[in-house]
N, C-alpha and C positions, 0 to 999 in steps of 0.2 A: 217603724218602717219593714222591719223583720218578719209582722205578723204578716204582711202584705203579699210573703210568700207564698204562701198554704192557699191562697185566693188563685179563683180562675181568671184573672184579671189584675194581676200584682200591679200594672201601669195604673189604672182604673182606680184602687186603691191606694196608692202612693197619693194622687194628685189630691182624691177626696179628703185625706189627713193633711195634706198642706194646705186644701184652700178652709179646712176647718181649722187650722194654727194662725192663717192669714186673718181670717175674719175675727176671732177672739181678740188676736192684738188689735184689729182696727177698731174694734167695737171698743175695748178697753182705754187707747189712744182718747178719745172724746172726753171719757172721764179723769186725766190724769193732766199734771202742769206742764210748765214749757218743755223742759229739756225730756223729761222721761216721756210726753205725749210723743216727741220727734223721734226720741229711741223706739216706742212700739209701731211709730209711722212705718220706720224702716223696717224693723221685722216683718211687719205685717206684708208690704212691698216684695220683701226678699222671698215666701214663702208663697205671694200669689205668681212670683217671675217661675216657680219652680214648678207651678199648675201648669202655664203658658209652656213650660218646657215640652210638658207631656201632651199638652191639648192646646195648639196655640190658637186654636177657638172658642175656646170657653168664653162665653160673654159675661158669666157672671165674673170669673176672675179680671177682665179685661176692665170692666164697668168698673169694680171697686179699686182696681190703681189710677181709674183716671180720677175717681172720687180724691183719693187719698194725693195725687199730683196736685187737682184743683183747689185742695183745702189748702196746698204751701201755692199755689198761683204757677205753678211749672208745667206745663203741656211738655216742655223739652224733656222732662225726666223721663216721660212715657215713653215717649220717639228714643231716648235712647235707649233706654232697655228693649224698647222690641228690635231696633239695632243690633243691639250686641247679641241676642237670640238669633237673628237674620243671618250673624257673623257666624255664631258659633254652631247653630244646625243648620247645615243645607240642607237636608231633607225636610224642612220645613218654613223654609226662606220666603216663597212665594208667599205663603199665609200672613208671614208676619211683617210683609212689605205691603200687604193687602190693608190688614190692620192698621198700619199707620197711614197710610189714604185714606181709611176711614175717618180715623181721627181727624186728620185736618180737613176733611169733608164737613166733619159735625160742627167744628168752630167754624164752617164759612172760608177757609183756605184753601180754593180750587184749584190755583195752582202749583200749590206742594200738593195737594192730594191727587193732580194729573203727574206730578212726577213719579211718585211713589206708586202709583198704579201700572204708570210705564213702566218703570225696573220690575214689575212683578210680571207681567205681559211677559220681557225681554227675556226674563229669566227661565219662563216656562210659558210659551206660544202657543201651551196646548190646554192651556189650563180657560176651561171655560169661565170662571171664578174671578179671574186676572180681566179675562172677554169682559165679561159682565159690567164687570165693576168700571172699563174704560167706556164702554160705548155707552153708560150713564151718565157720563162726561161730556162727552160726544155730542148726545143728541139735547143736551139742556139748554135754553132760549138765549140767553146773555152771556153763555162764555164758550171760549174754541179751547180746547185742549189739543194740545199740540204733542205727540207721542211719537212723530217722527213719520206718522202714517198719513195718506189722505185718504178720506172718509170713505172712497171706492175701495182704495187698497185693503183697509181694514176691515171692510165687511166683504171682503172674498176671503180673508184668511177666515173670518167666521166660522164663512161655509165649507172650510179646510178642517174645522177641528168640529164640524157638525153641531154648528150653533144657528142655523136659518133665520130663528126669530129675532136675534142681533145684528145677522145684515139685514133684515126688512128694515127693524128701525131706523139703521144707519142711513140705507139709500133714501128710504123717506126723508131726512133729513137733507139728502144732496141735492134731490129732488128741490126742496122747498128754498137752500140757498141760492140752486141756479137760477130757480126765476123771481127770486128777488135780486139778483145781480142780473137778470136780462140776458143770463148765459144760457142762449136757449137750445144750442146744440147739445151741450153738456146736460143739460133738462132733458133732453130729448133718450140720453143714453141712459142715464138714471131711470126714468121712465120705465123702460124698456128692462133695464137690470130689475127692476122692484119687482115688476110682473112675472120676470123669468124665476124670482123667486116663491111667488105666492103659485106657480103655477108647479114647479116641481114638490112644492111641500103640499097641495091640494087645497090651498088656502083660497078659496072662492066665497066669500062674503061679499053680496054686493053693498049693505051696506057701511061695508069698512072701508072702501073705494069711495062710495059717496059721500061719507065723511072727509076723508082725505083731501076729494076733491072742493068739498065746500070749504074746508080751511085754508086752499091755495086761492081758491077762486070765489069770496062771497060773494051774495047776491046781491045780485047790484053794481058791483064791480067794471069797469070797463076796462077788457083788457088787449093785448097787442095780437097783430094776429099770427104772429109765432105761440105765443101765449094759450092761442084761443085755440090751436091746432092741438095742443096738450090737452087743453080740458075736454077737447071733441074724442081724444081718445080713452083718455077717464072714463066717458063717456059710456063709449063702446067697450071697453073692459067691463065696466058694468052690466052691460046688456048679455053679452058673452056668460059672464058670472051665472045668471038667474036663468037663461036660457035652457030649458028641458034636451029639447032636441036640436039638433043641428038645421033642419029646415027654417026653428024659431030663428037662426041667428042670421040676422040681416049681412049681405057682405061687407065687412068692415072694410072703411077705407085707409085705416092706418095699419093694424094689426095683419094684413093680408101680406103685406109689403116685404120685400129681403133687404130692403135698408133704411136705413140704417143701417149700419151693419159691424158687430165690433168684434176683436179678438181676444178671449179670456186668457191669460196668463200665457203659457208657454205648450198649452195642450192642442190648439189647431183648434179650439171651440170656437166656431163665428156664432156670436147671438145677434138676432134682428128680430124685430115684429112677429114674424112670420114664425121663427124659430119658437118664439112665446104661444104663439097661437096653436101650432102642434101640441106641444105641451099639454095645454090648456082641455084637446079634445080628447088626448090621451086619458089624461083625469078624467074628465066629464065618461068617457069611456069604463074607466074603470069602479067607478061613483057608481055606476048603474049598475055592472055586470056584478057587483057584492051584493046588490037589491035585488040582485034574479031577476032584473030586467033586460034580456038579452039581446032583445030586439034594439033598443035604445044604445045599449051598449056597442052593439056592430054597427049601427046607424053613424056612433062618433066617430069610433075607427075607423071607419069606411073613408070616412071624409079626411081624417088624419093620415091614411095612407095615401090616397090619392095626389092629397097636398105635399108630400112627402118624398113621391117618388122621383122626382127631379131634381129636386133643391137639396135633401138630408140623408142620403143613402143609410146613414147608419142608424137614424131613429127607423127608416122602411122598415128594417130587419125587426124591430123590437117591435112593431105594432104586427106587423106579420108573425109574430110568436106569439102574442095577445091573440090574435086572430083564432089560429093553429089551435091553439090551447084550446080555447072554447066551441071550434067545431069536434075538438076531440073529445072533451068530455060530455058536450048536451048535441050527440049527433042529430038529435030533432031540428036542428038550425044548420045542419048541411046534409039531409038524406042521402043524396044523392053524390055526395062529395066533391060538387062543380064548383063551388066556392074554393075549396082546400088545395084542389087543382088548379084553380085561375091564379092563387097564391105561390103554385110552387112556381110556377111559369114566371111570375113575375119576378122571383128569389133569382132562378137561372139565367133570365135578360139582366138583372144588375150582376148577378156575379162574371157572367160575361164581359158587360162593359167595363169592369174591374180588371180583368184581366187583358183586357186589348188598352190598358192605360198605364203606359209606361214613359214616366215623367224624365226619368236618368239614363237615357241614351237603352240599353238592352235591359236595363232593372228597375224591378218597381220600385216607388218610393215606399217608406215606410207608413204612410197614409192607407195608399191600397194594400199592401199585404195586411195590414189591419181590417181592412172592410171585406178582403176575401173571406177571411177568418170569420170574421161577420157571415157571411151569407153561408158558410160551411157551417158552422153552429145552428143555426134555425133549420138551413135544411136538413141537417142529420137528426134533430131533434123532432122535425116536423115526421121522417120517415122511419122512424124509431117509435113513436107514438103510435104511429098504424099498424097495428099487429097482425089488421087481417090482411096485409098481403106481406106476410114475411115469410107465408110458404114461396111466394114467387121473389119478385127482384125486389119488396119492401125491404129484407132483411140486408141485401146488398147494397141497396142504395145509400140505405144508411149507417154502414160499414164504412164506406169508399166516403162519406161527408165527414165521418166522424175520426175517420184516418188522418184526413185532412186539415181537422182542428188540431192533433197536437203533432204533425211531420208533414207539413205541406209542402209538398214540391213544386215549389216556387219557381226553383231557376228558369225550367221551361227549356233550356238548351242543354246542358248535362243534369240536371234533375237531381241539382244536389239540395238538400236540405239548407234554407237562408236562413245563417245566425242571425241576424236581426229580427226575425219571428219570434225565436224563443218558443217555450214551451210554457202555454198558460197552467193555473190552478187553478183547475175544474172539477173537483172531484165528481159533479153527479155527471157530468159528460164524461171522464174516464169509467165510469159504474157504467154506462150505458153499454160503451165499445166493448166493455169488457162481456156484459151479457148478450151482446150479438156473439162474441167470437164463443163462448158457453153453447147458444145454441143452436152456434155451427157443427160444435165439436173440435172446435180449437181450443182445445182446453191448456195448451202451453200458453197463446198468445191470452187467453182469458185470463190463465193465475196470473200472471205478470203485468198482465193491466189493471186487474184488481190489485196487487202490489202496490203500484203507482195511486191509485186511488187511496190506500189508506195512508202513505205517505203523504198525500194533500192534503189530506183531511186532519192529521197530526199537525201537518204544518201549520194549518190555520186554525189550529186548536179546537177543534171540533172533535173533543173525546168521545163522547157517545156518538157520533157516526162511524168514527174507526172502531171503536168499540161492536157497534151492531153489524157494519161489512167482516168484520175478522168472523164472529159468530156465525155469520152465514156461510163465507169458508170453509170454515169447521167442519160446517155440517152436511156441506155439499160438494167441494170440490179437493178438499184432504187425501184422499184414496188415488186423486189421478197426478196429485202432485210429483217429481223425483225427489233425490233424497236432497240435492240441493235447495231445491225450493220449499223442502217442508222444514229444513235449519231455518230458512230467511223466514218462513211462516211463524215459528217459533220465538224468534227474534222480535218479530211485528208484537205477537202478542205481549212479550216481555218488557218493549217499550210502551203500549199503552198502559200496562200494570204499573211500569215504573212513574211515568206523566202523573198517574191518578194518586199514587201512593205520596209523591211530594208535594203535592198538593195540601196532603191532609193536614192539617192544625197540631196532630196528635202524632207527629211521625217522632220516631223513637228518638232523634239525632235533638229536636226538638223539648223532647221530655227530657233532656241528659240520659236517657236508658243507652248509649254507644256513645265511642269515643271518635271524635270526628277524625283524625288521623286513618283509623282502619276504617272507617265509612267511606273514605275519599281512594284511603288503597281498593277496598273490593269496589267502588262503585268504578274506577279506572280500568280493572280487570274486565269488570261486566261490557263495558266498552269498548276495549281491545279486543273483546271475545267480536263484538255484532259488526266492526270492521270487517270480517271475515264476508259476512255474509247480505250484510245492508250495504247501500253506496256511502263512502263514509261522510260528505257534506252531509246526509240524512240526518245520520248520525249525532255528527256535531252540531246541527241546529235543535233537535232534541235535546240532548244533555243541555245545553244553553238552557233549555226552558227548564229543565229539571233543575239545574243548580240554581237558576233564578227566583224560580217559584218557593222552593224550599227557604233560599235566603231571604225572600221579603216574609214569609212566617214568622221567622226569628226574631224575638223579642227585641227594640230600637236598643235596649239597654246593654246587649250583648253584642257590640258592634267588632268585636274583634272574628265573632263565629262569622257573623254577614260579611264580614270582610274575605275571608278565606272561601266560601260561596260564592260570593260575587266574582272573584278574580279568577276563581274555577268556571266559574260560566262564561266570562270572558275569554277565556284560554280556549275554547271551541269554537269558536268564530273569529277568530284574530287572523285567520286567512280567506274569509268570505267577503264577498263585494255586494249580498243582497240577503236580505231576511226573508221567508213566506209570509209575513202575519203583520201586519200594523201593530197588532200587539206587542210583541216582538221591541219595538222601539220605546213604547214605554217600561218596558223591564230594562232597557239599558237604560232610561233617564232614571229609575230606582237605584241603580247599582252606580252609574256615577255619582248621587247624591249620599251613596253609600260610601263610597270611596272618597269622595271630596273631606265626610265627617273621621275617618279612620284612618286613612292613610297620609290624607295632608295633613291633619289635624292626630298626630299620632299622638297627644298629651292626652286626647279623649279618650280613649282605650281604656277599658276595664279590665278587672280581671275575669277570666273566664273558666267554668265548666267544665267544659267541654273539651280544653287542649289545655293541658299543663305547663306545655313549654312556653317561654317567654318572648323567643328569636320567633316566634311565627311570622310575624304581621309582613307585609310587603309594603316597598317603600319605593318611593315614586325615584326614578333614577335620571340620567342623561335619555333625553328625550330624543327619539328619533324622527327621522323625516318622517312625516306622515304617518306617528304614532305615539303613543303614549307608552313608556316603557315603565313596566315595574317587575323589582324582583325581589324574593325571597331565599333565605340562607338555609331555611330547615327544611323547605319543599323544595329545594334545589333547581329554583323555576326559575325562569324570566318570560314576562309576556309584555307582550308587543301588541298591544291597541288600537285597530284601526281607527285614524282622526275621524272619518268622516261616520263611522257607527256610533264611536263615543261621544261623539258631541252633538249628535243627531236631535235631541230635543231642549238646545239651549242656542244664544245666538252664535252668530259664527265667528268663528276666534282666527286665529294668523293662518292657518291650512286653508279658509278660503277668502280669507283677504288678498291673498297670494294669487288665488283663481280669480276672483272677481276682484280686484281692487277697486274697482268703481262701483258696485253693485253690492253694498253691505246690508243685506235683504236674511230672512229667517229661515234657517234651514227645515226644510220640510220633505215630506218623501212622497214621491207618488205611485200609481200602479202603473209597471210598462210589463206588457206582457207576463202580467201573473205575477209579478216579482215588485215587492216596494224598494223604490232606491229614493235617493236623495235628489229634489230638484232643487231651482232656483226660484222661488217666486216673482213674479213681473205684474206690475201694475196693472189691471185693467186698460187698454189704449183703444184709440179709434181705430178700424184697418183705415191703413194706408194704400190702397188700389182704386185703380182707372176704375173709373164704371165701364 
């Protein structure tokens, strides 16, 4: 095994040697007598287990391990081994649980399979692999898997983790069951939600709809009136999919309606047949646009625009943006700009209506504020792109709208910034506003806004965009910066370089070229210097990202090193209530598993080359309210990690049970004003409103 240290991938080398040993023992066992055969089988199983410790998805190792246990008539032995691996190696626990589920499914024990898939999904609800394994059981013909989630709720969860293909399968299943049970209200809802998944993803295959319709309503079969309406709605859907132009789509009877309307989760998104129809028109417009069939694209978008104006104002702004962009890129479609000007009038009317809606006395509701911002974004983008008017009022109009995106004076009475509105992380919009300031020779405003755009790019891990913007500023505006701005600018350059360096798998810390204690001391000094010229919370988030990126590249065998880097990463976010990127929650998930293996299982720590002291380990100490506390004597630190961040990717723990004891759901994140925060998932429910 020492020879493996010289390989580029020592883990792969060790796994290969262990597999070779296991296979030799397994093959030799077949030729031996009883006692020796048993010993050889046990030894082979031992080495296959070592392979699975490194590669839990090794099909060859698991298959051979199954064969060994099958020869002894003991499936339970394989399950016990995988259970042991799941308990010993939390970072790979989800994979091991899925493997056990696969074993039971292969042996036709679907109840047990469902149990283990559910455990895996509970362990990591963001795992598409666990989600897919459960979906396979959910859609089986003669089996009902009870994971604690309804089919509809599970479908919504799949969409949350960007797995709409699973959601589509589940909603088909729900519609089939609802029709079988003659639950027509539920069947209507299922049809709407299923069609919505198709619309959002551009899956407009009329043959698919027809196959599904014929499966539900075979030729020659008789349907009750309520079921017949659902069949007719599916025929309309097929026709909409087939139509090239809006004119060839007859006025649909089902899909033109606003009801039945459903509220999805706590996002205040109301989905009805018309909601789906609008998304279909938008997608059909996009399809035509990418084929350069601009007249057809315009026709579909105009149909969507007219239908959404008094129904879905948020969608209205989206379609208006699409049309405006097309008119900007292809001026032949609107030579005298009459169409664009008409759009602008509609948008100003919509914004005026939003300002006029005050549902809470003299205050605007959060929904109104979000809508007002949408109008500002759309109008600001339109005015910004119309460079032909920049010498006149165009630039001023664009600046006014974009300034209100980031600092909308919504109070209307005292003109103070409304804290519910927040600042949106929109790097491109900030860059637009900064460009207008620059063209208007407002250099100080331009520089500060460009700095915020760099912060946003870094927060969203868009490193190339951050570097490109930094390079442009270096070429254009350094000479116009104050001494203070120049220092901040230099630190932003250091942050970009630092983030890229910490992602490098050949980092000197990983290759044992530098000592970890010196590295952390030096790194902390750099961080403290940055605090003087860059907002502290920005620096903290970036150093959290940097530490966690480096920790994820450290070899799994160096648990102590990963532990030290991971806790230093968490140190930087212990006072933060939000993180700017969804990828940050994946980083926390990795850190959580690292700490489980190294801190909460200290016996698994090995020797380290990077740090010679033996008392470096962080230990789990008294749990404080709302936080987990870790302490170390050698680095003289106590780390308090906010529970809501630390447990983001796992099932709700005691902290959440205390907050919502009657609603033990999966913790997920939501985008709100550009920040990613926790939310409690609610099942899709029927809207309880009076007509």
